[in-house]
MARTORTI-636478 format. One record per residue: residue in one letter; x, y, z of N, C-alpha, C, O, CB in turn. Coordinates in steps of 0.2 Angstrom, whole numbers, plus 5000, padded with zeros to 4 digits. Glycine has a CB too. Layout:
- A;X;Y;Z;X;Y;Z;X;Y;Z;X;Y;Z;X;Y;Z;
...
***
This chain:
- X;5064;5003;5036;5062;5004;5042;5057;4998;5044;5053;4996;5041;5057;5010;5042;
- X;5059;4995;5050;5055;4989;5052;5050;4991;5057;5050;4996;5060;5060;4984;5055;
- X;5045;4987;5058;5040;4988;5063;5044;4988;5070;5048;4983;5071;5034;4983;5063;
- X;5042;4993;5074;5046;4993;5080;5043;4989;5086;5047;4987;5091;5046;5001;5082;
- X;5037;4988;5086;5034;4984;5092;5030;4978;5089;5027;4979;5084;5030;4989;5096;
- X;5031;4972;5092;5028;4966;5090;5020;4968;5091;5018;4971;5096;5030;4960;5095;
- X;5016;4966;5087;5009;4967;5087;5007;4974;5084;5001;4975;5083;5007;4967;5094;
- X;5012;4978;5082;5010;4984;5078;5009;4983;5071;5013;4979;5068;5016;4990;5080;
- X;5004;4986;5068;5003;4986;5061;5006;4992;5057;5008;4997;5061;4995;4985;5059;
- X;5008;4991;5051;5011;4996;5047;5007;5003;5047;5001;5003;5047;5012;4994;5040;
- X;5011;5008;5048;5008;5015;5048;5009;5017;5041;5011;5014;5037;5013;5020;5053;
- X;5006;5023;5040;5006;5027;5034;5013;5027;5031;5015;5026;5025;5003;5033;5034;
- X;5018;5030;5036;5025;5031;5034;5028;5024;5032;5032;5024;5027;5029;5034;5040;
- X;5026;5019;5035;5029;5012;5034;5026;5009;5027;5030;5006;5023;5028;5007;5039;
- X;5020;5011;5026;5017;5008;5020;5021;5012;5014;5023;5009;5009;5009;5010;5019;
- X;5022;5018;5015;5026;5022;5009;5033;5020;5009;5036;5020;5004;5026;5030;5011;
- X;5036;5018;5015;5043;5016;5015;5044;5010;5010;5049;5009;5007;5045;5014;5022;
- X;5039;5005;5010;5040;4999;5006;5040;5001;4998;5042;4997;4994;5035;4994;5007;
- X;5038;5007;4996;5038;5009;4989;5043;5014;4987;5043;5017;4982;5031;5011;4987;
- X;5048;5015;4992;5053;5020;4990;5058;5017;4985;5059;5011;4985;5057;5023;4997;
- X;5062;5022;4982;5067;5020;4977;5072;5015;4980;5074;5016;4986;5070;5026;4974;
- X;5075;5011;4976;5080;5007;4978;5078;5000;4980;5073;4997;4977;5084;5010;4983;
- X;5081;4997;4986;5080;4991;4988;5073;4990;4990;5070;4984;4989;5084;4989;4994;
- X;5069;4994;4993;5063;4993;4995;5058;4992;4990;5054;4987;4990;5060;5000;4999;
- X;5058;4996;4985;5053;4995;4979;5055;4988;4975;5050;4985;4973;5053;5001;4974;
- X;5061;4987;4975;5063;4980;4972;5061;4974;4976;5058;4969;4974;5070;4980;4971;
- X;5061;4975;4983;5058;4970;4987;5051;4969;4986;5048;4963;4986;5060;4971;4995;
- X;5047;4975;4986;5040;4974;4985;5038;4971;4978;5034;4967;4978;5037;4981;4985;
- X;5043;4972;4973;5042;4969;4966;5043;4962;4967;5039;4958;4964;5047;4972;4961;
- X;5048;4959;4971;5049;4952;4972;5043;4949;4975;5041;4943;4973;5055;4951;4976;
- X;5040;4952;4980;5034;4949;4983;5028;4949;4978;5025;4944;4978;5032;4954;4989;
- X;5027;4954;4974;5022;4954;4969;5023;4948;4964;5018;4945;4962;5022;4961;4965;
- X;5029;4947;4962;5031;4942;4958;5029;4935;4961;5026;4931;4957;5038;4942;4956;
- X;5030;4934;4967;5029;4928;4971;5021;4927;4971;5019;4921;4973;5032;4928;4977;
- X;5017;4932;4971;5010;4931;4971;5007;4929;4965;5001;4926;4965;5007;4938;4973;
- X;5010;4929;4959;5008;4926;4953;5001;4928;4951;4997;4924;4949;5008;4918;4953;
- X;5000;4935;4952;4994;4937;4950;4988;4937;4955;4982;4939;4954;4992;4934;4943;
- X;4989;4933;4960;4984;4933;4966;4985;4938;4971;4986;4936;4977;4985;4925;4968;
- X;4985;4944;4970;4987;4949;4974;4980;4951;4978;4976;4955;4975;4990;4955;4970;
- X;4980;4949;4984;4974;4951;4988;4976;4958;4991;4981;4959;4993;4973;4946;4994;
- X;4971;4963;4991;4973;4970;4993;4975;4969;5001;4972;4966;5005;4966;4974;4993;
- X;4981;4972;5002;4984;4972;5009;4989;4967;5010;4993;4968;5014;4978;4971;5014;
- X;4989;4962;5005;4994;4956;5006;5001;4958;5005;5006;4956;5008;4992;4950;5002;
- X;5002;4963;5000;5009;4965;4998;5012;4968;5005;5018;4967;5006;5008;4970;4992;
- X;5008;4973;5008;5011;4976;5014;5012;4971;5020;5017;4971;5023;5007;4981;5016;
- X;5007;4966;5020;5008;4961;5025;5014;4957;5024;5018;4955;5029;5002;4956;5026;
- X;5015;4955;5018;5021;4951;5016;5028;4955;5017;5033;4952;5019;5021;4948;5009;
- X;5028;4961;5015;5033;4965;5015;5036;4966;5023;5042;4965;5024;5032;4972;5013;
- X;5031;4966;5027;5033;4967;5034;5033;4960;5038;5033;4960;5044;5028;4972;5038;
- X;5032;4955;5035;5032;4948;5038;5027;4947;5043;5028;4943;5048;5039;4947;5041;
- X;5021;4950;5042;5015;4949;5046;5013;4942;5046;5011;4939;5040;5010;4954;5045;
- X;5011;4939;5051;5009;4932;5051;5003;4931;5057;5002;4936;5061;5015;4927;5053;
- X;5000;4926;5056;4995;4924;5062;4990;4930;5062;4987;4932;5057;4998;4923;5068;
- X;4988;4932;5069;4983;4937;5070;4985;4943;5068;4981;4947;5065;4982;4937;5078;
- X;4991;4945;5068;4994;4952;5065;4992;4952;5058;4989;4957;5056;5001;4953;5066;
- X;4993;4947;5054;4991;4947;5047;4984;4948;5046;4982;4952;5042;4994;4941;5043;
- X;4980;4944;5050;4973;4944;5049;4970;4951;5051;4966;4953;5047;4970;4939;5053;
- X;4973;4954;5056;4971;4961;5058;4972;4966;5052;4968;4970;5051;4974;4963;5064;
- X;4978;4965;5049;4980;4970;5044;4975;4969;5038;4972;4974;5035;4987;4969;5042;
- X;4974;4963;5036;4970;4961;5030;4962;4963;5032;4959;4966;5027;4970;4954;5028;
- X;4960;4962;5038;4953;4965;5039;4953;4972;5039;4948;4975;5037;4952;4962;5047;
- X;4958;4976;5041;4958;4983;5041;4958;4985;5033;4954;4990;5031;4964;4986;5044;
- X;4962;4982;5029;4962;4984;5022;4956;4982;5019;4954;4986;5014;4968;4979;5018;
- X;4952;4977;5021;4946;4975;5018;4940;4980;5019;4935;4980;5016;4943;4969;5021;
- X;4941;4985;5024;4936;4990;5025;4935;4995;5020;4930;4999;5020;4937;4993;5032;
- X;4940;4996;5015;4940;5001;5010;4935;4999;5005;4934;4993;5004;4947;5002;5007;
- X;4931;5003;5002;4927;5001;4996;4930;4998;4990;4936;4999;4989;4923;5008;4994;
- X;4927;4994;4987;4930;4989;4982;4933;4994;4976;4938;4992;4974;4924;4985;4978;
- X;4929;4999;4974;4932;5003;4969;4939;5007;4971;4944;5007;4967;4927;5009;4967;
- X;4939;5008;4978;4946;5011;4980;4951;5006;4980;4957;5007;4978;4944;5014;4987;
- X;4950;5000;4983;4955;4995;4983;4957;4993;4976;4963;4992;4975;4952;4988;4986;
- X;4953;4993;4971;4955;4991;4964;4959;4996;4961;4964;4994;4958;4949;4990;4960;
- X;4957;5003;4962;4962;5008;4959;4968;5008;4963;4973;5009;4959;4958;5015;4960;
- X;4969;5007;4969;4975;5007;4973;4979;5001;4970;4985;5002;4968;4975;5007;4980;
- X;4976;4995;4970;4980;4989;4968;4982;4990;4961;4988;4988;4959;4975;4983;4968;
- X;4978;4993;4956;4980;4994;4949;4986;4998;4949;4991;4997;4945;4974;4997;4945;
- X;4986;5004;4952;4992;5009;4952;4998;5006;4955;5004;5007;4952;4990;5015;4956;
- X;4998;5002;4960;5003;4998;4963;5006;4993;4958;5012;4993;4957;5002;4995;4970;
- X;5002;4989;4955;5004;4984;4950;5008;4988;4944;5013;4985;4942;4999;4980;4948;
- X;5005;4993;4942;5008;4997;4936;5014;4999;4938;5019;4999;4934;5003;5002;4934;
- X;5015;5002;4944;5021;5005;4946;5027;5000;4947;5032;5001;4945;5021;5009;4952;
- X;5025;4995;4950;5030;4989;4952;5032;4985;4945;5038;4983;4945;5027;4985;4957;
- X;5027;4985;4941;5028;4981;4935;5032;4985;4929;5033;4982;4924;5022;4978;4932;
- X;5034;4991;4930;5037;4995;4925;5043;4992;4923;5047;4989;4927;5038;5002;4927;
- X;5044;4992;4916;5051;4989;4913;5054;4995;4909;5051;4999;4906;5049;4983;4909;
- X;5061;4994;4909;5065;4999;4905;5070;4995;4901;5074;4991;4904;5068;5004;4909;
- X;5070;4995;4895;5074;4991;4891;5073;4984;4892;5078;4980;4892;5081;4993;4892;
- X;5067;4982;4894;5066;4975;4895;5068;4972;4902;5067;4966;4904;5070;4971;4890;
- X;5070;4977;4906;5072;4975;4913;5067;4978;4918;5064;4983;4917;5079;4977;4915;
- X;5067;4975;4924;5063;4977;4929;5065;4984;4931;5071;4985;4932;5062;4972;4935;
- X;5061;4989;4931;5062;4996;4933;5056;4998;4937;5053;5003;4935;5064;5000;4927;
- X;5055;4996;4943;5049;4998;4947;5050;5005;4949;5055;5008;4950;5048;4994;4953;
- X;5044;5009;4949;5043;5016;4950;5041;5017;4957;5036;5014;4959;5039;5019;4945;
- X;5044;5021;4961;5042;5023;4968;5035;5025;4968;5033;5029;4963;5047;5028;4971;
- X;5032;5024;4973;5025;5026;4974;5024;5030;4981;5028;5028;4986;5020;5020;4974;
- X;5020;5035;4982;5019;5038;4988;5011;5038;4989;5008;5040;4984;5022;5045;4989;
- X;5009;5035;4994;5001;5035;4996;5000;5041;5001;5004;5042;5005;4999;5029;4998;
- X;4995;5045;4999;4992;5050;5004;4985;5050;5005;4981;5048;5000;4994;5057;5000;
- X;4983;5051;5011;4976;5050;5013;4974;5058;5014;4976;5062;5017;4975;5046;5020;
- X;4968;5059;5010;4965;5066;5010;4958;5066;5010;4955;5061;5009;4968;5070;5003;
- X;4955;5071;5012;4948;5072;5013;4946;5078;5008;4949;5083;5007;4946;5074;5020;
- X;4940;5076;5005;4936;5082;5001;4929;5080;5002;4927;5076;5006;4939;5082;4994;
- X;4925;5084;4998;4918;5084;4999;4915;5078;4995;4909;5077;4996;4914;5090;4996;
- X;4918;5074;4992;4916;5069;4988;4915;5062;4991;4917;5061;4997;4919;5068;4981;
- X;4914;5057;4987;4914;5050;4990;4921;5047;4990;4925;5050;4988;4909;5045;4986;
- X;4922;5041;4993;4928;5038;4993;4931;5037;4986;4927;5035;4982;4928;5031;4997;
- X;4937;5039;4985;4939;5038;4978;4947;5038;4978;4950;5039;4984;4937;5043;4973;
- X;4950;5037;4972;4957;5037;4972;4959;5041;4966;4956;5041;4960;4960;5030;4971;
- X;4964;5046;4967;4967;5049;4961;4974;5047;4960;4978;5048;4965;4966;5057;4962;
- X;4977;5045;4955;4983;5043;4953;4987;5048;4949;4984;5050;4944;4984;5036;4950;
- X;4993;5051;4951;4997;5055;4947;5003;5052;4946;5007;5050;4950;4997;5062;4951;
- X;5005;5053;4939;5012;5050;4937;5016;5056;4936;5014;5061;4932;5012;5046;4931;
- X;5022;5057;4939;5027;5062;4938;5033;5059;4934;5037;5056;4936;5030;5065;4944;
- X;5033;5060;4927;5038;5057;4923;5045;5060;4924;5050;5057;4922;5037;5058;4915;
- X;5046;5066;4927;5052;5069;4929;5056;5066;4934;5062;5066;4934;5051;5076;4931;
- X;5053;5062;4938;5056;5059;4944;5059;5052;4942;5065;5051;4944;5052;5059;4950;
- X;5055;5047;4940;5048;5046;4939;5045;5043;4946;5049;5040;4950;5047;5041;4933;
- X;5039;5045;4947;5036;5042;4953;5028;5043;4952;5026;5047;4948;5038;5046;4959;
- X;5025;5039;4956;5017;5039;4956;5015;5042;4963;5019;5041;4968;5014;5032;4955;
- X;5010;5046;4963;5007;5048;4970;5000;5045;4969;4996;5047;4964;5007;5056;4971;
- X;4998;5042;4974;4991;5039;4975;4988;5043;4981;4989;5042;4986;4991;5031;4976;
- X;4983;5047;4979;4979;5051;4984;4972;5047;4985;4968;5045;4981;4977;5058;4981;
- X;4972;5044;4991;4966;5040;4993;4961;5045;4997;4963;5048;5002;4968;5034;4998;
- X;4956;5046;4994;4951;5052;4996;4945;5049;5000;4942;5044;4999;4948;5055;4990;
- X;4944;5052;5006;4939;5051;5010;4939;5043;5013;4933;5041;5014;4932;5052;5007;
- X;4944;5041;5014;4945;5034;5017;4949;5035;5024;4954;5039;5024;4948;5029;5013;
- X;4948;5032;5029;4951;5032;5035;4958;5029;5034;4959;5024;5032;4948;5029;5041;
- X;4964;5033;5036;4970;5031;5036;4971;5025;5040;4968;5025;5046;4976;5036;5037;
- X;4976;5021;5039;4977;5015;5043;4978;5016;5051;4974;5013;5055;4983;5011;5041;
- X;4982;5021;5053;4983;5022;5060;4977;5025;5063;4975;5023;5069;4989;5027;5061;
- X;4973;5029;5060;4967;5032;5062;4962;5026;5063;4958;5026;5068;4964;5037;5058;
- X;4962;5022;5059;4957;5016;5059;4958;5012;5065;4954;5010;5069;4957;5012;5053;
- X;4965;5011;5067;4966;5007;5073;4964;5011;5079;4962;5008;5084;4974;5006;5073;
- X;4965;5018;5079;4963;5022;5085;4956;5021;5086;4954;5021;5092;4966;5029;5084;
- X;4952;5021;5081;4945;5021;5081;4943;5014;5084;4939;5014;5089;4941;5021;5075;
- X;4946;5009;5082;4944;5002;5085;4946;5002;5092;4942;4999;5096;4948;4997;5081;
- X;4952;5005;5094;4954;5004;5101;4948;5008;5106;4947;5005;5111;4961;5008;5102;
- X;4946;5013;5103;4941;5017;5107;4934;5013;5108;4931;5013;5113;4939;5023;5104;
- X;4933;5008;5104;4927;5004;5104;4927;4999;5110;4922;4997;5112;4926;5001;5098;
- X;4933;4997;5112;4934;4991;5117;4935;4994;5124;4935;4990;5128;4940;4987;5115;
***
């Protein structure tokens, strides 16, 4: 699924699309390999969707609003899922990100389902990307 409108940043569905089984998760793995361990939070999605210039900077600025502990936990889970190997070969595992609210502070819960296999990353008490853009629009 490609971005439909120039200037649009990835939605929650599009973020998840890049980690679905098959070609998408392998493309994300290829991007991660090209980063050579220099994975800035948000850059994987920016590269996946070919964001450049101001679009890229807007996306990275949005990603930077998450607390450090949240960014690190998401990043660690993504790297673990994409770096999975089976019999010595790349076998990236699909990931689904979900934004949820509860009574606690911002946090991340990662669940691995070996039956599928897949990871679910619950991002707790953080504003989802599309909602964050709506908030910014109201300010102007």
